C-alpha positions in Angstrom: -174.1 49.4 77.4 -173.8 48.4 73.9 -172.2 45.2 73.1 -170.0 44.9 70.0 -168.7 41.8 68.3 -165.0 41.4 67.9 -165.1 42.6 64.3 -167.0 45.7 65.2 -164.8 46.4 68.1 -161.6 46.3 66.0 -163.2 48.7 63.5 -164.1 51.1 66.2 -160.6 51.0 67.6 -159.2 51.7 64.1 -161.5 54.7 63.7 -160.6 56.1 67.1 -156.9 55.8 66.2 -157.4 57.5 62.8 -159.0 60.5 64.6 -156.0 61.2 66.8 -153.9 64.0 65.5 -150.3 64.6 66.1 -149.7 67.7 68.1 -148.5 70.7 66.2 -144.8 71.5 66.6 -144.9 74.9 64.9 -147.4 77.8 65.1 -148.6 79.4 61.8 -145.6 80.8 59.8 -143.1 79.7 62.4 -141.5 77.0 60.3 -141.0 79.4 57.4 -139.3 81.9 59.7 -136.9 79.2 61.0 -136.1 78.1 57.4 -135.5 81.7 56.3 -133.2 82.2 59.3 -131.3 79.1 58.4 -130.8 80.1 54.8 -129.8 83.7 55.7 -126.5 82.2 57.1 -125.7 80.9 53.6 -126.7 78.0 51.3 -127.6 74.7 53.0 -128.6 71.3 52.0 -132.0 70.0 53.2 -130.5 68.0 56.0 -128.6 71.0 57.2 -131.8 73.0 57.3 -133.5 70.2 59.2 -130.6 70.1 61.7 -130.7 73.9 62.1 -134.5 74.0 62.7 -134.3 71.1 65.1 -131.6 72.8 67.1 -133.3 76.2 67.1 -136.6 74.7 68.1 -135.2 72.3 70.6 -136.8 69.2 69.0 -135.2 66.0 67.7 -134.6 66.6 64.0 -135.7 63.0 63.0 -139.3 64.0 63.5 -139.0 67.3 61.6 -137.6 66.0 58.4 -140.9 65.8 56.5 -142.2 69.0 57.9 -139.1 71.0 56.9 -139.0 69.5 53.4 -142.7 70.4 52.9 -141.8 73.9 54.1 -138.9 74.1 51.7 -141.1 73.0 48.8 -143.9 75.5 49.7 -141.3 78.3 50.0 -139.9 77.3 46.6 -143.4 77.6 45.0 -143.9 81.0 46.6 -140.4 82.2 45.4 -139.0 82.7 48.9 -136.0 80.4 48.2 -134.6 78.2 45.4 -132.9 74.9 45.1 -130.0 74.2 42.9 -130.1 70.4 43.0 -129.5 69.6 46.7 -128.5 73.1 47.9 -131.1 75.6 49.1 -130.6 79.4 49.0 -132.8 82.3 49.9 -133.8 84.6 47.1 
């Protein structure tokens, strides 16, 4: 067995922690489909889209906020939907 000093041991623990990935919530393209479905029902704010996706997926919406906002931004770049200030609509 290798023996590590306290300093080396803490560095190893930090590196092990950094390698851990959060499990994926959505499969490829699934988030975009949920966002499109939410926006088909009419214009919504970002938080309303997050709430809709959370309810449809069955996941607490607190953990989805960043993922949904990244998905909204990517869709905006692709031209799938647009935002008018705080309100998002499908194009």
